[in-house]
N, C-alpha and C positions, 0 to 999 in steps of 0.2 A: 501532104508528107507520105512518102511511100511507106507501104506496109512491110516491113522487114522482119525476120524472125527474131524474136525475143527470148531471153533466158532471165529467170530469176536467181539472183544471188543474196545472200544473207549478209548484209551490210552493217547494221546497226544492233549492237548487243542491247539486253534489257535495260542495262544501268545506262548506256549511252542515250536511249531514248527517254528514260527516266528524268535524267538531269536536263535534257534539252527541253522537255515540255514544263518542268518544274521552274527552270530557270526563266523561260518565256513568260510564265506566268507572275512570277516575281517581278520581272523587269517592267512588265505592263502596269502592276501595281504601284511599282516605284514611280514610273512616269506619271501616273494619275495623281497619286499622293504629292508628289513634288512639285508639279504644275499647280496644284491646290494649294499648296504652301506658298507659292509665288502670286498666288491671288488670280490665276488665269481662269479659274472657275469655283463654284461652291459646290461640295459634295457631302463630305462628312463633317465639315468644321474644320477650322485652322488647327487647333490643338491635338483633335483626334487624328487629323492627317498627319500631323509632326509625330505623333507617338507611333501610328502604323507604320510610317515611312521608316522610321528609326528602327522598328522590329524587323520589317521585312528586309531592310538593308543588312541587318545582323545575321537573319537567316540566310540570305544570299551570300554573305561572305563566307559562312561554314560551308555551304555547299559548293562555293568555288574553290576552297582549298581541298574538298574530297575530289572535285573534278580534276584539278591539276595533279593532285596525287595519283589518280586512276590513269590520267594520260602518260605519267611516266613509269609506273609499275607496270602497265600493259604494254607499253612501248608505242601506244596510239599518238604520243606526241610528234612521232616521225610523220604522220599524215600532215602536218603543219609545217614542216619545213619548207621554205618557199624555193622556187624555182623559175627561172624566166623561159624555161623550154615551152614552147607552144602558148606563151602568155599573149603575144600579139595575136594569134590565131584566135584565141578565145575571146580577146577584147573585139575583133572584127566579127566574130560569130554574134555576140550579144548586140552589137551595134547595127548589123545589117544583115548577116547570114541567117539568123534565126526568122527573119520576117520572108526570106525566100525560101524556107523549107529545107536550108542546108543542114547535113548531119552534124552534131557536135564534134568538135576536132579532138575531144578527149572524153573517152567513156570511164564510167565509174567501174572499179573492182573492189575486193575486199582489201586489196593493199594499196590501193589508191582510191580513196572516196572523194578527194576534192581536187578539181582542176586547178591550174596555176592562180587564176585570179581569186578563187576561194581561199586558197592557202595563205595569199597574203592579206587578204581581208580579214580571216579569222586569226591569224597570227597578229596582226596589229590590234584587233578588238580584244584578244586573250591576254597579250603581253603588255599592251599600252593602256589602251581607252578603258578597259573594265578596271584594271588596278588602280589608274588615276582618278576613276570616279569613285572607288571604294575608299582610297587614302583620303582624299579631299572629304569624302562623307564622314569618316570618322573623326577628322580633325573638325569638321563643322560641328557635329554632335559634341564633342568635348571641348567646345570653344571656353567654357567656364573654367577648365583646366589648365587652360594655357600658361597662366602665370606662374603656377606652382611646377609647371614643366619647363619653363623658361623658354616657350615659344612666342610669347606675346611680343617679344622685342623685334622680331624679324618675319613674321607671319601677319598678313593683312586680311581680314574677315571679308571685306569687299573683294579682294582679289580671289580669295579662296571659294567664295559663293559665286563668282562670275565664272570662274573654271569648272565648278561643279554644274553649273546651268548650262554652259556650253557642251559640257560631257553629256547632259541630259538629252539636249537637241540633237548630238551626234549619235547617240544610241537610238533616239526616235528615227533618224533618218535611214540608219542601218535597218532598223525594224520593219520599216516601210518597204525599203528595197528587197530585204531578205524575203518578205512574205510574196513580193511581186515575182521574185526568182523562183519561188517554189511552184509557181504556174507555167514554168517554161518547160517542163518535162514533155515526153512523148503523148502525155494526156495532162490535162489541167491539174487533176488531182494526184498523179504518180508520186511526185516527190512527198507530198504530204502523207500519202498513204503509207510510203515507205518509212516514215518516221513513227507511224504507229504500229506497223507490223514487224519491221525489220528488214522486208524483203524488198528489193529494189529490181526492177526491170532494165535490162540494158541489152543492146544489140548483140546476138549469139555470134556474129561472124566476125567481130573485130579484134585485133590483136592487141595486147597490152604491151607497151613499150617499156624498155628496160629502166628509163628515168622515172616511170611511174610505179615501179616495183619498191613497195617498202621493205628495207634490208631485215633478213630474220634475224632474230635474237638468238644467241647461243647460250 
C-alpha cells in the first residue's frame, strides 16, 4: 500500500464511543448466556444464565432506546440513510480490490462516517434485526403472562424461540464479520483505535462527494 498523506478527523463523539463499547459487551454477554441456556456449553449454570441473560437484555433495551433517541436528536440518523451510489464499487473493493492494495472507493468524513455497504448493514441491524431480537426476547421472558394478555391463542413458544435463536446466530455472524472489518483500515488497528479516541486518520487529498454529505440541520 502506498504511503499517502493522512489527516486526523474527529469522527466519533464520547457518547457514540460509550454506547458502541457498552453495547458490544452486552451483546457478547447475551450471546454467551443465551447459548448456555440452549445447552451449548456450561459456564454459570442454567438458572444463573437465564437470570443474567434477562437482566442484560433489559439493560440493553434501555441503552438501545437512548441510542435511538440520541441518533434522532443529534441528526446522526442521517448517517444510516441507505444509498446505492458507489455500493458496487465498495463490494468490489472488499471482495478483490483490498487484496491488491487499491484505495478505498469511499473515504470517511464527519458528515459521512459510513460507506454504502455499512449504511445498509447498520440500518438493517438497527431497524430490523435488533428490534426483532428484543421483542422476541421480551415475549419469551413474559411467556407465563401470555394467557392474561390474550397472546397464547396465536403465538407459538417454539416458533418464537426459533426466531430468537436464529437472530442470535445472525448477530454472532455480524459480530465476527464486524471484528474482521475493523482490521481493514490503513493499519490493522486504525479503526479500533478510532473507536477509543474518536479520531480517525483519512487520506488528506480526497474530495468528499455531494452524496456523502449529511444535510445540515436548520
